[in-house]
C-alpha positions as CSV (number, residue, x, y, z in Angstrom):
1,M,22.3,8.5,-48.2
2,K,18.9,7.2,-47.0
3,R,20.2,3.7,-46.3
4,S,23.0,5.0,-44.1
5,T,20.5,7.2,-42.1
6,I,18.2,4.2,-41.5
7,A,21.2,2.0,-40.6
8,N,22.5,4.7,-38.2
9,A,19.0,5.1,-36.6
10,A,18.7,1.3,-36.2
11,A,22.2,1.0,-34.6
12,L,21.4,3.9,-32.2
13,W,18.1,2.2,-31.3
14,I,19.7,-1.2,-30.7
15,G,22.5,0.4,-28.8
16,T,20.1,2.0,-26.3
17,V,17.9,-1.2,-26.0
18,V,20.7,-3.7,-25.3
19,P,21.6,-2.5,-21.8
20,A,17.9,-2.6,-20.8
21,L,17.7,-6.2,-22.0
22,A,20.9,-7.1,-20.2
23,A,19.7,-6.0,-16.8
24,S,18.5,-8.8,-14.6
25,G,15.2,-8.6,-12.8
26,A,16.6,-10.5,-9.8
27,R,17.6,-8.3,-6.8
28,E,20.1,-9.4,-4.3
29,D,18.6,-9.3,-0.8
30,N,21.2,-9.2,1.9
31,S,18.8,-8.7,4.8
32,G,19.5,-10.9,7.7
33,I,17.1,-12.3,10.2
34,F,17.3,-9.3,12.5
35,V,16.0,-7.0,9.7
36,W,13.0,-9.3,9.2
37,I,12.4,-9.4,13.0
38,F,12.5,-5.6,13.1
39,L,10.1,-5.2,10.2
40,G,7.7,-7.8,11.9
41,F,7.9,-5.8,15.1
42,C,7.0,-2.6,13.2
43,A,4.1,-4.3,11.6
44,L,2.9,-5.6,15.0
45,I,3.0,-2.0,16.4
46,I,0.9,-0.7,13.4
47,V,-1.7,-3.5,13.8
48,A,-1.9,-2.9,17.5
49,Q,-2.6,0.8,16.8
50,L,-5.2,0.1,14.2
51,L,-7.3,-2.4,16.2
52,P,-8.7,0.1,18.8
53,A,-9.4,2.6,16.1
54,V,-11.4,0.1,14.1
55,M,-13.3,-1.1,17.2
56,M,-14.2,2.6,18.0
57,M,-15.5,3.2,14.5
58,L,-17.6,0.0,14.7
59,G,-19.0,1.3,18.0
60,F,-19.9,4.6,16.5
61,A,-21.6,2.9,13.6
62,K,-23.6,0.7,16.0
63,G,-24.6,3.7,18.0
64,L,-25.8,5.5,15.0
65,K,-27.8,2.5,13.7
66,K,-29.5,1.9,17.1
67,E,-33.0,3.4,17.4
68,R,-33.6,5.6,20.3
69,P,-37.0,5.5,22.0
70,L,-38.8,8.8,21.9
71,A,-39.1,10.6,25.1
72,K,-42.7,10.8,26.2
73,E,-43.8,13.7,28.1
74,H,-46.0,13.0,31.1
75,A,-48.1,15.8,32.4
76,S,-48.7,15.5,36.0
77,S,-51.5,17.4,37.5
């Protein structure tokens, strides 16, 4: 009885593992040149949007880092 239970469990485990081992890792990519041009254009738009934002953040950081001269009060009599 115990031997048939172990054999059944092993057969069940192997039966579930075999389809996973049979699957190939390679994926068929049917994207043409126009899809890649479109994706490149989208990436170009994103980069063009990020550049001014980064430049503004650097300007803010430079402005905070800069020392401001203290205003001196002149008493005029």
